[in-house]
N, C-alpha and C positions, 0 to 999 in steps of 0.2 A: 392565574391561580391553577395550580395543579388539579387534575382529575383525580380525586381521592378513591374513586371506585377502581380506577386502574392502579395507582400506587399502592393501595392496600388491598388488592384483589386477593382472594382465597383461592389457593391451589388445592385441588381435591383429586383423589383417585377415580379413574374411570376405567371399566372393564372393556377392552377392545378385543374381539376375536378376529386374529389375522389368519386369512384362509391361505396358508403357505405351509405346506408340508414339511419344507426344510426346517423352519423355526419350530414346529412341532417336535421333529425328531431330535433336534438340538437341546430343547427343553427336557424331554424325557430322558435323553442321554445324561444331562448333567444330574437330574433328580435321581435316577438310578445310581449313579456313581456316589452322590452324597448319601444316600440311603444305605449303599453298601458299606461306606465308610463309617457310618454311625453304627450299624449293626454288627459287621464282621470285625471292624478294628477296635472302635471305642468301647463297644459293650463286651464282645467275645475275647479278643486278643488282649486288650488292655484291661479287661475286666472292670468295665466301667459301671457294673452293677454292684461293686463292693465297696464297702467303706475300708479305706486302706491306711495303714500304719507303717511309718518308716522304722526300720530296725536300726536302734541306737546301741544295742550292745547285747551280750548274753554270757555264755560261759564257754571258756576254752582251756582245756588242758594239755600241756605238751611235756614229754619226757623223751630221752634220747637213750640209745643203746648202741654199744660198739658192735661191730661185725664180728660174728663167730669165726672160728678158725677155718672153717669151710670156705668162707668167703674173704678172709683176710690175706694179704700178700706180705711176704718179706720185704724189708727196705730195699733189698737190691731189685727188686722186681716194679718199684714205684718210681716213675719218671721224675717227680719233683724231689725225690730223697737223694741227696748227693752220695749216699752209701752205695747207690748204684755205679757211681763213677766217683771213687774217693779223691781224685784230683781236684774235683770241683768243691769239696768241703771247705767251708770258710767260716770261722768264727768272726763275729763283729757285726757292724751295723748292716750291712747289705750283702746278700748272698751273691756268688758268681753264677750267672746263667739261671737265677732264680732258684737254685738248689741249695738246700741246707741239710744237715743232718736231720734224721727223723727219730722221733720218740713214740713208744707205743703207749698210750693212754686208753683207760677205759671210759665209760660214759661219766663215772663219778669225778673224774679229773677233767675231763674236757667241759663238762657242763658247769659253768661258772659265769656269773652268779646264779644262785638257784632259780630255776624256771618260776616266773610269776604267771598270773593269770592269762596274759595276753603277750608275754615275751619270753624268748628263749635264746641264749648264747651259747654257741659251741666254739671252743677256741681251735684255731687251725695253725696258729704259730705262738710260741711262748719264749721269751727271754728271761732266763733266770740269773739274778745277781744275789751276791751275799753282802750283807751290811753289819757293820760292828758299831756298837755305841761308844762314843767318845765323849770326854776324856776317859781314861781307865777309871772304873769304879762305878760308872753310870749303868744302871740296871733298870728293869721295868718298875722295880719296887723303890730304887733310889734315883729318882730323876728330878732334875732341877733345870732352870732356865739356860744353863751352859751345856746341857747334854744334847747330843743330836747323832744321828746315825750317818755313817760314811761308808763308801764302798770298801770292803775288806780288802787290805793289801795282798797282793799276791794271787788274787782269784780273777778269773776271767769271766765275761759275761757269755753266758751259753744261749744261743738261740736255735731253737729246733722246730721243725714242722711236725704235725701230729701225723702219724702214718694212717693209711686207709681212711682219711678224712671223708671222702665222698661216699664210703660205703656205711657210714654211721646212719642209723634210721632214727626217724622221729614219729612218735605215735601221737596223733591228733585226737582228741575227743572233745566234742563241742556240742553245744545246744542252744536254743533260741526259743524265746516265748514273747507274745506280744503283751503290752501293758493294757492296751484298750481292746485289741482283737484277741479274742479267746482261741488262739492257735499255737502250736508249739512243735518242735521236732528235735531230736537228737541223732548223732551220728554213731551211737554205740548202743549195746543191749538188744532187747529183742525188737524187731521189725524197726530198724533204724532208716533213717532217710538215705535216699540214693545220692551219689555225688561222683564228681569227676575232678581230675586234675588237668588243668589245661595250659598250653602255651600262650604267649602273647597273640599269637596268631589264630588262636582258637583250636588248634591240634589238641586232641585228647591222648594225654600220656597213661593215666590210669582211670579205672572206673570202679565203683563200689555199688552193690555188692560184686566181688570178683573172686578170682582163685586165691588159694592160700599164698602167703608171701613171706619169705624168710622164715618159714616155719610157724607163721601166725595166721590163723582164720581171718579172711576178709570177706565173708559171706554175710547173710542177713543176721547172723549171731555173732558178729565180729565184736572185739572189745575196743575198737578204735581203728583208724586209718593208719596204716604203716607206709611212711614215704621216706625214700632214701635222700640224703643231702644231694646226691647226684641228680635225682628226679627234679628237686626244687632248683637247682642252678640251671637245668636244662630248661625248665618252663619259663624262668626268668630271663633266658638267653644270655647267660653270663658264662664266660671263659674265666674259670677261677685262676688260671695261670696267665692271663692276658698280660702283655707288656704295658706297665703304666709309666715308663720312664719319662714320656713325654709330659706327664702330669707331676714330675718331680716325685714319683713314688715307684713302687717296684711291681706288685701285682696284688689282685685281691686276696689271694692266699697270705700274702706277706703282710698287707696293711690292714686287712678286714674290711667289711663292708656291711651295710644295713639293707636288709630285705623286708619289703612289706608283702605279707599274704593276705589278700583279701578273699574272705569266705563269703561269697555271694550267695544269697538264698532266693528261690523263686518257688512260686505256687504252681502245682502240677494240675493239668487238665482244666476244663471250662470252669468248674466249681472251685477249684483250688483246695481240694480237700486234703492233700498232702504237700510236703515241701520237698524240694532237692536243692543241692548246693554244689558250687564249684570253687575250687581253689585256684586263685589267680595270682602268683607270685610276680613281683617286679622289683627292681632295684631302686632304692631311693638315692638318686644322683650318684656321685662318686665318693661320698664321704666315707672315711675309713672308720672303723670302729676298734677301740682299744679300752681296756680295763686293768687296772692294777690290783694285784691280790698280795696281801702281806701274810707271811707265815713265820711266826716266832720258832727259833731254832734253839734258843737257849736265853739265859737271863740277860745277855747283852748282845745278842746276834739275832738276826732274821734273814728270811730269804724274801726277795722281791719277784713276783711273777708278772711280767709285763705281757698281758695276753692280747692277741689280735684274732679276730674270727667273724663269723656271720652272726649278726644279731637278727634273729626272726621276730618280726612284729606282726601280729594278727589283728586284722580288723574285719568286723562282722558288719554286712551290710544288705540291703534288699528290702522287699516289701511283704507285709502280712495283711491278709484282707479277709472279710466275711461278707455275705450277702446283706444288703441294706437297701430298704426300699426308697430312702430318701436320696441315696446315691444314684440308684437307678433312675428315678424320676428327674434328677438333675441333668444325667447324661443324656436321657431322651429329649428333655426340653432343650437343651444346648444342641443337639444334633438336629432336631426339627427345625430349630430356627435357621440352620445352614441351608435348609430347602429353599429359603428365600433367595440365597445367592445364585440359585439356577435361574431364577426369574430375572435377577439383576444382569447376569451374564448375557442371557439371551437378549434382553431389552439394549444392552450396550452394543452388541453384534448387529442387532436389527437397525439401530438409528445411526450408527457410525461406521460399520465395517462393511456390510453387505451391499450389493450393487443396487438394490432398489431402496437404499436408505432413505432418499427424499420422499418417496411414496410412503414409506412406513412412518416417517416423522409426521407427515400431515394427518394421519390417522391417529397416532399416539397423542398429539398435543392439539388442543383445541381451545380457541379463545372465545368466550361468549360476548354478546352485545353488552351495552352499558345498562345494567339494570336500574341505574338512577332514572334513566330516561324512560324505562319500561314502566317504572312506578308511577310516572306522571300520567300515564294512560288510563283511560276508565276501564273498568271491569270488562266490558264487551270488547273494547279494543285490545286489551291485553290478551283475552282469549283468542281473539281473531289472529294476533301477532304470533302467538305461540303455535297455532295451528299451521300458519303460513311457513313458520321454521320448519315444522315437521314435513309438510308437503315439499318444500323447496330442497330439503336434504334429500328425500327419496328421489326427486326428479333429477337432482344434480348427480347423485351416485350412478343412476341408470344411465345418464348421458356419458358421464366421463368414463365408464367402465364397459361401454358397448363395444362388442368384438368388431363390428363393421360401422364406420360412421354413418353409412346410409340407412342403419336400423335405428338410429337414434330417435328416441320418443318425441313427438313434435308438441306436446304440451308444454305450458309455461308455468312456473310456479307463481303463486299469489305474490303480488308486489308487496314489499315490506313497507311497514308503516313507518320505520325509521331510516334515515339516511345513513349510509355507511355501514350497514349491517354485514357482519362477518359470517358467511354461511360455512357449516361444518361440512367437510368433505371435498374441499376444492384440492384434490390430491396433487395435481401436477401443475398448479399456478405457481 
């Protein structure tokens, strides 16, 4: 029959003071490191004392403007315009050496469709074709199931690049406000947020507030952030005339592309009393962008504008927060619980890694006598037995840890009343 006292024995904690300065130093080192992590990183840097809310949206307004005459170039001075080398001009589906004739459009013609809250499209190439309703007699007012538009006979499809495309500017005006957190910020008006435009490697291209740009104020009283298309392309690490022939395309300028601009908001300072933001543009794979526009030119004729360009898609992200006692308490409790990890690490090193691990184990783990047998003793016998255990422990510790064996104490412990007693502290057996 099994000894149920052994099988169902209870394991409890015991405080053992190990007199070894190396273990003490390790323990304090781990505790200080965990304490620094909790206070410096979790509470201060990560603002663990705040209730935080993920930004899911806000308001963004974008509009473009063509470069003025001081910044604009003639077609003959623009590399991608074949007007600079007339022999390269080519009408048709694809250009020679990625060059086409150029057309000068202002912002009202380039910006199509009209900008929405989070999206703006600027045309960089347009192909214009003429169509006529057939059969004869079909008009917009007299249309039936047999009517359809076809390419007007004798007309050619004109494909043109937009001149000075990279010098177009976009004005960004945006704001954000928490739903649960009472915190907000705007990029325009009086005392707007500070911001930067960064490349994918973190290099800062522009800062706000800053100096006037293209005749527009960019200081603390600015009416929006003015950024050129060229700067956005540079921040996204995109060569707009890169050879895409290996992808069965021509170039981003010719085929168009989608660009995601992430406006990331961050709280400033320990208390997060104000906000700052960063524009981080990146390209959405290599998907081209095109859209068609129909312009009626008569009762039975129309022009079709096949537009390609950059589709700017804005996303707002980041965290808003405010001081909250419950969040602070949760961070502290979670952090303080990590202090137990310091003890666990030192215990592991002490028992399994260090040179004196066997000696440490003997003090760390102790097995008691069988208390089933102790309960069978009379009260005087039980008290005498407990006292013998105490005296025996003290004698054995002194004997086992004597510096010089000749100095061992000559006293003997009281003989135990039970056979097979396990004495605590037999460190090196």
